[in-house]
DRENLO-883774 format. One record per residue: x, y, z of N, C-alpha, C in turn. Coordinates in steps of 0.001 Angstrom, whole numbers, padded with zeros to 6 digits, always signed. Layout:
N
XYZXYZXYZ;...
END
This chain:
59
+000821-001190+000000+000000+000000+000000+000867+001257+000000;+001975+001256+000689+002857+002420+000738+003395+002751-000646;+003658+001722-001477+004142+001966-002832+003090+002698-003663;+001821+002324-003501+000739+002985-004231+000629+004437-003789;+000683+004677-002484+000618+006048-001965+001764+006878-002505;+002962+006361-002489+004125+007090-002993+003985+007380-004481;+003448+006437-005245+003244+006649-006676+002232+007754-006928;+001148+007768-006158+000134+008816-006318+000684+010180-005934;+001454+010258-004848+002061+011520-004439+003030+012012-005514;+003801+011097-006097+004738+011465-007162+003997+011931-008414;+002768+011447-008628+001975+011812-009799+001214+013124-009606;+001371+013775-008453+000751+015073-008256-000423+015090-007297;-000765+013955-006718-001823+013938-005709-001276+014501-004402;-002156+014997-003540-001756+015464-002220-002576+014721-001170;-001992+014567+000004-002692+013913+001108-003482+014971+001871;-004753+014694+002125-005610+015665+002802-006337+015033+003981;-006712+015896+004903-007620+015538+005991-008882+016335+005721;-010043+015677+005806-011285+016399+005554-012253+016215+006710;-013137+017193+006857-014146+017162+007909-015404+017841+007393;-016563+017232+007650-017841+017815+007269-018469+018454+008509;-018591+019782+008534-019205+020444+009685-020682+020084+009860;-021354+019715+008780-022792+019423+008852-023107+018095+009538;-022409+017021+009143-022742+015706+009698-021634+015095+010548;-020424+015691+010512-019336+015195+011347-018444+014155+010699;-018742+013738+009473-017885+012764+008797-016500+013357+008610;-015470+012564+008781-014104+013022+008597-013207+011877+008208;-012029+012192+007713-011078+011156+007346-009917+011735+006577;-009184+010863+005890-008059+011268+005070-008300+010808+003646;-007592+011434+002727-007802+011144+001317-006571+011561+000529;-006400+010962-000636-005422+011432-001608-006228+012077-002727;-005913+013339-003052-006719+014099-004004-005826+014885-004941;-006363+015186-006093-005685+016114-006996-005941+017533-006478;-004922+018385-006450-005100+019741-005930-006222+020515-006619;-006416+020301-007911-007462+021027-008637-008868+020620-008211;-008997+019490-007528-010315+019027-007112-010588+019275-005633;-009756+020079-004980-009968+020374-003565-011030+021445-003351;-011234+022296-004340-012258+023331-004219-013633+022699-004425;-014578+023140-003659-015968+022686-003802-016152+021193-003563;-015343+020594-002682-015556+019181-002333-016793+019062-001462;-017518+017981-001630-018717+017757-000825-018633+016420-000104;-019392+016302+000962-019431+015117+001800-020089+013954+001063;-019521+012780+001196-020094+011585+000575-021394+011156+001254;-021574+011533+002527-022788+011139+003254-023941+012115+003065;-023681+013420+003234-024785+014388+003235-024730+015394+002088;-023665+015343+001273-023501+016203+000101-023327+017693+000443;-022983+018002+001673-022692+019381+002088-021194+019642+001899;-020778+020907+001829-019348+021229+001663-018509+020718+002841;-017291+020265+002529-016360+019807+003561-015187+020771+003659;-014513+020740+004790-013289+021500+005017-012126+020543+004789;-011198+020905+003907-010038+020056+003607-008754+020772+003982;-007814+020022+004529-006494+020533+004873-005456+019656+004196;-004540+020268+003469-003470+019523+002803-002355+019277+003804;-001910+018025+003892-000816+017662+004802+000515+017775+004064;+001498+018340+004716+002860+018361+004191+003648+017290+004915;+004452+016577+004174+005288+015548+004784+006699+016097+004938;+007237+015980+006121+008591+016427+006411+009417+015229+006834;+010643+015152+006313+011504+014055+006730+012022+014307+008136;+012163+013255+008870+012694+013357+010239+014166+012983+010189;+014972+013965+010140+016370+013630+009982+017301+014500+010706;
END
């Protein structure tokens, strides 16, 4: 699974955390940056809040 995640990140996807203020659904996702605007909840179809995670090496 880590290889797939790394391939998607290398292809331009970003890792996000999302939360729906309306129904409380939340989680993580890999998304294309151009599709982060106007994202909606899979459960209630209301707008979600997304945060892009940055990965930093621990070195």
